[in-house]
GUVODREN-211842 format. One record per residue (C-alpha): residue in three letters; x, y, z. Coordinates in steps of 0.02 Angstrom, whole numbers, plus 32768, in hexadecimal, padded with zeros to 4 digits. Last residue first. Example, Ala and Ser with C-alpha at 12.3 -4.5 7.8 and 13.67 -1.06 7.14 Angstrom:
<zakes>
ser82AC7FCB8165;ala82677F1F8186;
</zakes>
This chain:
<zakes>
asn7ABE84D58046;val7AF984DE7F93;tyr7BB584E47F84;tyr7C1D853E7F00;arg7BF485E37F54;ser7C5F85A87FE7;tyr7CFC85C27F7D;arg7D3986687FC0;arg7CEC865C806C;tyr7D4085B48087;tyr7DEE85FA8066;tyr7E2E85DE8115;gly7DD98536811E;gly7E4C84F2809A;asp7EE685078103;gly7F75856280AC;tyr7F6E85F6811F;gly7F4C85C481D2;tyr7EB485E5823B;lys7E2E866C823D;ala7DD0861A81AE;gln7DB68585821F;lys7D4385EF8288;asn7CC6860081FC;thr7CEA854F81C1;asp7CBE85038269;val7D098457824D;ile7CA783C38293;ser7D288345825A;leu7DDE83498224;val7DFB82A381CB;val7EAC826381DB;gly7F0D81F28169;ala7F1481488116;ile7F4F80F081B3;asp7F8F8041818D;ala7F8F7FF6823B;gly80297F958270;tyr7FF17F7C8323;asn80777FF58363;arg803A806D82DD;leu7F8D806C832A;glu7FD4808F83D7;lys803E811F8394;val7FA7816A833D;ala7F47816383E2;ser7FD681B58441;ala7FE4824083C0;ala7F29826183C8;ala7F2B82678486;asp7FC282D98489;lys7F78834E8408;pro7ED88362846A;thr7E3883448406;glu7DC483DA8416;ala7DF68461839B;trp7DB183FC8308;arg7D8B83488336;val7E0C82CE82F7;val7DDB82318297;phe7E5F81B28266;leu7E32815481C7;thr7E7980A481C5;lys7E99804B8123;asp7E947F9980E3;val7E487F4A817D;ile7E887EB181DA;arg7F117EFA8248;ser7EB07F988272;leu7E287F2C82C0;val7E977EFC8352;arg7ECC7FB08372;ser7E187FE68365;asp7DE07F7283F1;ser7E717FA08466;val7E0C800F84DA;pro7E0E80BF8523;leu7E98810384B1;val7E6080C68407;pro7DAA80FC8401;ala7D2E807383CB;ser7D1680438317;asp7C9F8075828B;leu7CCD800181FC;val7CAB80318147;val7CA67FAA80C1;leu7CB27FE7800D;asp7C8D7F957F67;tyr7C2A7F0D7FBC;arg7C167E507FA8;asp7CCC7E1D7F99;arg7D0A7E8B8025;met7C757E54808C;asp7CAE7D9E8083;ala7D5D7DCF80BC;leu7D147E398146;leu7CAC7DA88185;arg7D3F7D318179;lys7DA97DA781E2;met7D207DBB8262;gln7D067CFF826D;gly7DC27CEA8283;ser7DBD7D54831E;gly7E0C7DFE8332;leu7D677E59834D;val7D267DD683C7;asp7DCA7DC88426;pro7DD77E858433;pro7D1F7E908470;asn7D347E1B8506;ala7C937E10856A;ser7C2E7E3D84D1;gly7BAD7EC084A8;ser7AFA7EB2846D;ala7A957EEB83D8;ile7B207F2D8369;pro7AF67F6E82BD;leu7B237F32820D;phe7B027FB4818A;asp7AC97FAF80D7;leu7ABA8056807D;ala7A32806F7FFF;ser7A40812B801F;ala799A815F806B;glu796080AB8086;asp79EF808780FB;val79F07FC980FD;leu7A097F52818F;leu7A6C7EAF8196;val7A437E498230;asp79D87DBE81E7;glu7A2B7DC0813C;leu7AD27D9F818E;lys7A917D0381E2;val7A757CEF829A;asn7ABF7C8E832B;gly7B667C7282D8;ala7BC97CCA8361;leu7C097D4682E2;leu7B557D7182B2;glu7B1E7D7F8367;val7BAB7DF98389;leu7B877E5D82EC;gly7ACE7E77830B;ala7A317E368357;lys799A7E8783AA;pro79BB7F338360;ser79B97FD283C8;pro793E804E837E;met796780AE82E0;arg7990816782CC;phe7A11813D8245;ala7A9E818182B1;lys7A5081238342;his7A6A808082E4;val7B2280AB82D5;ser7B3580CB8391;pro7B82803283E1;his7BDA805B8486;arg7C417FC584BF;leu7C3D7F5C8421;asp7C737FED83B4;cys7C827F8A8312;asp7BE67FD082BB;ile7BF67F928208;leu7BC880008172;leu7BB97FA580CC;val7BC480018027;gln7B977FCD7F77;leu7BC880687F17;gly7B4E80D77EBA;ser7B8581857EF2;gln7B0181817F7A;ala7B5480E97FC5;ala7BF981467FD1;ala7BA681DD8021;arg7B47816B8099;ala7BE7811080CC;phe7C4781B480E7;ser7BB681FD814A;val7BA8816381B8;ala7C65815E81D6;ser7C71821981F7;thr7BDD8216826F;thr7C27817F82C8;lys7CD381D382DE;gly7C938280830A;glu7D0B8299839D;lys7C9482608424;pro7D0781D9846B;leu7DC581E7846A;ala7E5481C083F3;ser7DEC81A2835A;thr7DB6811482E7;phe7D6D80FA823A;met7D9A805781E5;val7DA3803C8129;leu7D9A7F9080D8;lys7D917FB0801D;pro7E3780037FFD;pro7E6280307F4A;ser7EDE7FB57F00;asp7F4980027E78;val7F2480B57EAD;asn7F4A809D7F64;ser7F37813E7FC8;leu7EE081857F30;ala7E3F812A7F5C;leu7E418172800B;ala7E5F82227FC9;ser7DCC820D7F52;arg7D5B81CB7FDC;leu7D8F825D804B;ser7D6E82DA7FC1;arg7CBF82907FAD;leu7CA682A68067;ser7CE1835B805D;glu7C69837D7FCE;ser7BD7833F8037;tyr7C0683B380C6;ala7C2284448051;ser7B7184308012;leu7B4183EB7F69;pro7AE683517FAD;lys7A8483BB8028;ala79F6834E806C;leu7A5B82AE8062;leu7AF282F780BA;tyr7A8283548134;glu7A4282AA816D;gln7AF3826D8191;ala7B16830F81ED;leu7A7683008253;met79E183668222;ile798383C782A6;arg78D4838082AE;gly783F83C38251;asp781D832181F5;ala7850836E8150;gly78F8839F8198;lys7927842D8209;glu79CA848981F7;asp7A5584A08275;pro7AE984C08205;val7B64843681DC;leu7C1184418229;pro7C8F842981A0;leu7CEA8385817E;ser7DA183AA8161;val7DFB833580EB;leu7E9082C580D4;his7F1083108149;ala7FA582A08130;leu7FF3825681CA;gly808D8286822E;leu802082A282C6;ala805183518302;asp809683978260;glu8010834C81EF;ile7F84837C8265;glu7FC4842C827F;gln7FD0844781C4;gly7F21840481AB;thr7EE084888221;arg7E86848A82C6;leu7ED4840F833F;gly7EB4843383F6;ser7F3E844D8476;asp7F1084FE84A9;leu7F8785348532;met7FF1859884B8;glu7F5685E6846C;leu7F0F860C8516;leu7FB186628545;leu7FB586C184A0;ala7F0286FE84BB;ile7F23872A8571;gly7FBD878D853E;val7F5E87E684B3;gly7ED58813852D;leu7F53884F85AD;ala7FAA88B88529;gly7F02890184F8;ser7EDB892085AF;leu7F81897885C1;met7F7089E08523;leu7EBA8A0F853E;ala7ED78A3685F5;leu7F708A9D85C9;val7F128AFD8542;ala7E7C8B1A85B2;phe7EE88B4B8646;ile7F478BC485D8;pro7EA78C108595;ile7E598C188644;asn7EEA8C6A869E;pro7EAE8C44874D;phe7EFE8CA88792;ser7F4A8D4D875B;ser7EA58DA88764;gly7E8E8E478702;gly7EAF8F01870B;pro7F2B8EF88799;arg7F228F898816;ile7FC78FE38814;ala806E8FB28860;pro80F190398872;ser8177904987E9;ile8224908C8815;ile8226906088CD;arg82D09083891A;ala835B9017895F;asp840B9043899D;thr83C590AA8A2B;thr83F391588A66;gln842891988B12;leu8464924D8B29;asp846292788BE2;ser84BB91D68C10;gln853F92038B91;gln858192928BFE;ser859592228C95;thr85E1919B8C27;glu866692158BEA;lys868C925D8C97;phe869E91AF8CE0;arg8712917E8C53;asn878292148C7A;leu878391EA8D34;phe87A991348D11;ser884091668CAA;glu887691E78D2D;tyr886D91658DB7;val88CE90E68D53;ser895691678D32;arg895A919E8DE9;asn896A90EB8E25;ala89FA90D28DAC;glu8A4C91748DE6;ala8A3B91438E9F;glu8A8790998E7A;arg8B1390EC8E19;glu8B3091688EA8;leu8B3990DB8F27;glu8BB690808EBB;arg8C1691218EA0;leu8C1E91388F5D;gln8C5D90878F77;ile8CEB90A48EFD;phe8D0691548F43;ala8D25910D8FF0;gln8DBA90AD8FAC;asn8DF6914B8F56;asn8DDF91AD8FF7;glu8E6091439051;asn8EDD91648FC7;ser8EB2921D8FCF;thr8ED99225908A;gly8F8691E19069;lys8F9B925C8FDD;leu8F6392EA9050;glu8FEC92BE90CD;asn906F92B99045;leu903793629007;ser904293AC90B6;lys90F2936B90C8;gln912493AA901D;leu90DA94549045;ser913D946090E4;asp91DE942A9093;val91C694A49005;arg91A1952F907F;ser923B950690E5;gln92A695089049;ala925D95B09015;ile928695F690C2;ala933895B590B3;ala934B96039008;glu930296A79047;asn938196A490D6;gln940F96889060;ile93D397168FF1;ser93C19786908B;gly9470975890BF;val94AD97889014;ile944E982D9021;arg9497985190CC;gln9545982C9090;val952898A18FFC;glu94E899289071;arg9583991490DE;gly95F299239047;ile959299BC9009;gln95A49A0D90B3;lys965E99E890B1;gln96679A379004;ile960E9AD19046;asp968A9AE190D3;lys97199ACF905A;arg96CE9B578FED;gln96B89BCC9081;ala976D9BB490B3;asp97A59BDC9003;ile97369C789004;asn97859CAF90A6;leu98319C889064;ile980C9CF18FCB;ala97CE9D7F9033;pro985E9D6C90A7;his98DA9D79901B;arg99509CEB9020;pro99309CB58F6F;gly99559D638F2D;tyr98DC9DE88F09;lys98919E408E72;thr987E9DB88DF1;ser98689D3A8E7C;leu97D59DA08EBA;asp97719D7D8E1D;ala979D9CC78E22;gln97719CBC8ED8;gln96CC9D108EB3;arg96AB9C928E29;ala96DB9C038E9B;leu966D9C498F23;glu95DA9C4E8EA9;ala95FF9B9D8E74;glu96039B628F27;ser955E9BB88F4A;ala95129B638EB1;arg95589ABD8EE4;leu95109AD68F91;gln94689B018F46;thr946D9A678ED9;ile94A699FD8F6A;thr94159A388FD0;gln939A9A238F42;ser93C7996A8F30;gln939D99288E81;leu9451990E8E4F;val947298B28EEF;asp93DB98448ED3;ala941498228E22;val94C397EB8E54;ser954398478DEE;glu956D98AD8E88;ile95C1981B8ED2;ser965C98488E74;gly96CF97B48E6C;gly973B97708EF4;ser971F96BC8EBD;ala96CE968B8F61;leu966097248F60;ile962997068EAF;gln9604964C8ED4;lys95A796788F73;ala953A96F48F12;arg951B96788E89;ser94EC95F08F06;tyr947796688F5E;lys9424969C8EBE;ala941195E68E84;gln93CE95B28F2F;lys934E963B8F25;glu931896098E76;ala931195508EA2;leu92AD95788F3B;asn923495E38ED7;thr921B95558E5D;lys920594DB8EEB;ala9187954F8F3C;leu912995628E98;ile912194A58E82;leu90F0948F8F35;gln906895118F23;ala902094B58E8C;asn9025940E8EE8;leu8FD7945E8F7F;glu8F4B94A48F13;ser8F2A93FE8EBD;leu8F2A939E8F5F;gln8EB8941D8FAE;gln8E3F94108F1A;asp8E4693538F1E;asn8E2393528FD7;ile8D9493CC8FBE;thr8D4693588F3C;thr8D34938E8E88;gly8C9393A88E24;gly8C8F94618E3F;ala8C9894478EF7;ser8C9C93988F3E;glu8C7D93488FE5;leu8CD892A28FFA;gly8CFE92B990B0;asn8CD8920390DA;gln8C4092249147;thr8C0292AA90D2;arg8C0F923D9037;phe8BBF91A8908F;ile8B2F921690CA;glu8B1A925B901A;ala8B1691AF8FCA;ala8A9A916A9049;arg8A2992009030;glu8A2C91E58F74;ser89FC912C8F87;asp897291519005;gln892991DE8F9D;val892A91758EFF;gln88D390E38F59;ile885391568FA5;arg882C919D8EF9;leu882990EE8EAD;asp87A690B48F29;ala873B914D8F0A;leu875491398E4F;arg871A90838E57;lys867A90B58EAB;ser8659913B8E2A;leu868A90C68D9C;trp861290418DDB;glu858590BB8DEC;asn85AA91088D44;ala85B1905E8CF0;gln850F902A8D42;lys84BD90C88D03;thr850590B28C55;ala84C68FFE8C4E;asn841E90328C93;phe840F90BB8C10;arg844490468B84;ala83C98FC18BBC;glu834290438BCE;leu835D907B8B1B;gln835C8FC98AD8;asp82BF8FA38B3D;leu826D903E8AF7;val829390048A46;tyr82508F568A6E;thr81B78F9C8AC4;asp8191900A8A2F;ala81A08F7689B8;leu81328F078A25;ala80B28F908A38;asn80B08FAE897C;ala808B8EF6895D;ile800B8EF789EA;lys7FAB8F87899E;ala7FB48F4688EC;ala7F708E9A891E;lys7EEE8EE88991;val7EA88F4E8901;pro7EA48EB48892;asp7E498E4B8917;glu7E658D8E8917;ser7F1D8DAD8932;thr7FC48D9388DD;phe805F8DFA8901;lys80EB8E198887;leu81928E6988AC;ser82078E818817;met82B98EAE8844;ile831F8F2187D3;tyr83DC8F1E87DB;thr83E88ED2872D;ser84278E2686FA;gly837B8DE386CE;arg82F28E318735;arg83108DEF87E4;ser82818D968836;val820B8DA988C8;ser81658D4E88D8;thr80F28D68896B;lys80578CFD8986;ser80B88C7B89EC;val81088D058A54;ile805F8D518A7D;ser801A8CA68AAF;gly80B38C858B1B;val80998D2C8B72;val7FE38CFD8B90;ser801A8C578BDE;gln809E8CB08C45;leu801C8D278C89;thr7FA48C9A8CB0;arg802D8C3A8D0A;glu805C8CD78D6B;arg7FA88CF58D9B;ala7F988C418DD6;ala803A8C4F8E3A;ala7FFB8CED8E8E;glu7F528C9D8EAF;asp7F9F8C048F01;val7F118B868EFA;ala7EF08B288F99;gly7EFB8A6D8F85;asp7E8489FC8F24;ser7EF989F18E8E;val7EB389BA8DE6;phe7EFE89158DAC;ile7E6188C78D67;gln7E1389668D22;ser7EB6899E8CD3;leu7ECC88F28C87;trp7E1B88FA8C44;tyr7E3B89A18BEF;arg7EE489698BAE;pro7E9588D48B58;asp7E33894A8AE5;val7D9088FC8AAC;tyr7D2E89558B35;arg7D7C89F98B03;leu7D2089F28A5E;pro7C8E8A558AA3;ser7D088AE68ABA;pro7CFD8B438B5D;ala7CD88BFE8B47;arg7D758C668B4B;leu7DB68CBE8BE7;ala7E268C2E8C1D;ala7E768C2B8B70;asn7EC88CD38B8F;phe7F0C8D138AE9;glu7E6B8D2F8A88;pro7E098D428B2A;asp7E648DE68B51;asn7E718E028C0D;val7F288DCF8C14;leu7F438E468B82;asp7F4B8ED98BF9;leu7F9C8F468B72;asp80348F798BDB;glu80418ED18C36;val80358E698B98;val80AD8EDF8B40;arg812B8ECF8BCE;lys811B8E118BC8;ala81378E0C8B0C;val81DB8E6C8B1E;asn82178DF68BA7;arg81D78D5C8B48;ser82548D7B8ABD;arg82218D998A08;leu827D8E3F89FC;ile83118DFC8A5E;glu83218D6B89E4;val83218DE1894F;gln83A28E4F89A7;ser84138DB789B8;asp83FD8D918900;val84368E4288D6;thr84D18E2F8943;pro84F68D808902;ser84EC8DC3884F;asp857A8E3E8862;ala85618EF98852;thr85A88F3788F6;leu85678FE98900;gly85CC906D88A5;ser8616910988F9;met85C691AA88BB;val861F920F8944;ser8692919889A1;glu873191FE898D;val86D7929889CD;asp869C923F8A6A;val861A92A08ACD;val85A692B88A3A;gln858D92008A12;thr852791EE8972;lys84F4913D8940;gln850490E78899;gln84C890388865;asp8419905B88A3;leu83C28FB288B8;leu83238FD88858;ile82798F9A8892;leu81E98F72881D;thr81378F568859;glu80C18ED18819;ala800B8EAA883E;thr7FC18DFD8826;tyr7F088DD7882B;leu7EB98D308856;pro7E148CEB8818;thr7DC08C6D888C;leu7DB58BC68835;gln7D0E8B8587F7;leu7D398BAC8742;val7DD58B428754;phe7D718AAB8791;val7CF88AB68700;met7D8D8AD0868D;val7DE28A3586D1;leu7D4689CC86BF;ala7D2D8A08860B;thr7DE289E585E1;leu7DD28938862F;gly7D3C890F85C4;phe7D8289628528;thr7E2389018529;val7DE2885D8573;ala7D50885584F9;leu7DBD888C8467;ile7E3F8807848D;leu7DBB878184A7;gly7D6887AD8403;leu7E0D87B183A8;arg7E33870083DF;lys7E4C86BA8332;arg7E9A875C82F7;leu7F1987538382;ala7F4886A08356;arg7F4F86CC829D;tyr7FC1876082BC;ile803186F8832D;gly8041867682A4;met806B86FD8226;leu80EE8743829A;asp8140869B82B4;phe81B286A4834B;asp82278614836E;phe825285F68423;ser82F785A88457;gly830484F0848A;ala837984BD83FE;glu82EE845A83A9;asp827C84F283A2;pro820E8533842D;gln8165857583F1;ile811B862183DF;gly80B186408342;gly800886378396;gln800D857E83AF;gly7FDA852E830D;tyr803985948290;ala80D4859082FB;ser80C984D78306;ser80BE84D18249;met815B85388234;gln81BE84D582B2;pro8188842E826C;ser81BA845C81BB;ser813784528133;ser814383C580B6;ser80A0837780ED;lys808782BC80E9;ile8028824B8070;pro8004819F80B4;ala807481148078;asn803680B17FE3;met800080008000;
</zakes>
């Protein structure tokens, strides 16, 4: 026999078609088929739209019930420049412009301290919007676990009113903080403060109050800092003043005690030492001069020279007068000598006078030399005295030098204390002057105004978001359902999942009433609508079955399925009727010994004898063989079951019966039991020519169908292919390109229903 026709499509591609386009490939990764996803979404478009619009409607109903909120905004500038009048070098000095500084101001602006001051200033504790205790109880509080916990663990003790007020205050402050938003605008020095409230006027009022409080807080912080600095500097100056006084007093006392007083920057001892040194030098000079005069005079006297060459002698008035008198006498003597002789009394008298004068000059010279000697001795004594005094002062000076080391240390300490004191004093004067001129680094450049519209809820945005999210949820649910859906819907899925050829899809017949007023069954619809799609599908099935073995077309054909209620009996009866209607001699045998239903398909009562009785030899074939008058179809029903159906169906009698029927009929159709519950069909599959495996559209699980096919193959069954039954062609059009059902609307005009 020819092998059944198989699809050439790849398993990955076909799996993608069948399961929404997302399936793991052989390597374990996921392969995405956009066309498969599109078909999966189109198939469940109703679900997606229902979820999308349903959830969107619910969200919008909820949004429209929300209390509208209004947001007011005020802008605050961190002034990068600040004027400081008291410090010329700091005029127009720049504020620190780094991001941490601006971010720190943002945190200060949203701090609880600022919010608390606003709450107290505006008495927001008594505002129901911020104080939950003042609002009417919500009817939903009973579903809040916190309400019941608070009722269970409520304290029976005395309530501390102060603590309760503080808790309420902190709760209101927290509410204000939660409704406040502060952010920095890009990389600028502008901070945006936004406050949200149920009242637009209140929103603007509180936003401005927060900004004003922040600016005032900055100013107060500067004032307090300056005040604290002044107080600390004042206290420190008092301590430093005492310290300077003590150090200077200690230096002065040490100087006085050690005789280190100074005048003009020099100590008295140094001045005395300098003066004595100068006097000693002069005295030594004078001594050298006197000694030189005396030595000269002694040298002249010793050599017999004229002492009159000595300067002191020359400068003596007495000697000068005596020399003048002697000269006058000499002149007179010369004048008299011209008149008188040497022994003249006048001349002798003059000579005597001259000798007397010369004696006087000699005595005067001796006196002058003695005076020079005496002056030299006096000068020597003075030099000795001055040298002694100088030596004494030098000894005292050495002692003072040691004291000076300690004095300079005391003076350095006093000078250092004085320098620190003056520095603090100057800083104190600057801060004292700045305290009268305090400015803040922040200023409001745009006060908040009443908002023109609500900021929450933003209905258009909520609508768009709700539509997008609900749409995404609908798509997700659709894809999830598609991935979880294990039913077989297209021929491609069948061929990929079962490895069998998809022979035909039998469409679901419409609910129409027949001549008797009852809803027609599929096999009745076949006869009533011979040109319908259902009838054409059966003819296609007979053609496909004939082509499965052209040289020897199968005569013994068995219909089976994986599970019950998959359209197996309906397909078998319809196939047999269609074949009989085409002029073939057809026999339909009911082989489902456990749940026979062929007679029900013909709307006949249960027969008294059937296949089991025939195989047992209790009746003849003519006694149990029934005829369908509408199609001239012969069928062999089942009247009673058997204790061991597989043994009955696999018996020699059954084989001989089928062999006889092969010769008598053109086609023998067997309606067998499902494969998975029982082994009846597996046994029959060995003795028939072809087995047609029926799969119910969108109902038969892939795993069940695959297991049933595997069981049949284990028994060596020759499976011609798969019949997809009860196909909803309208829905089938939503699945897979390439499947005939997809194009049903295009060729449906060829059928007459």
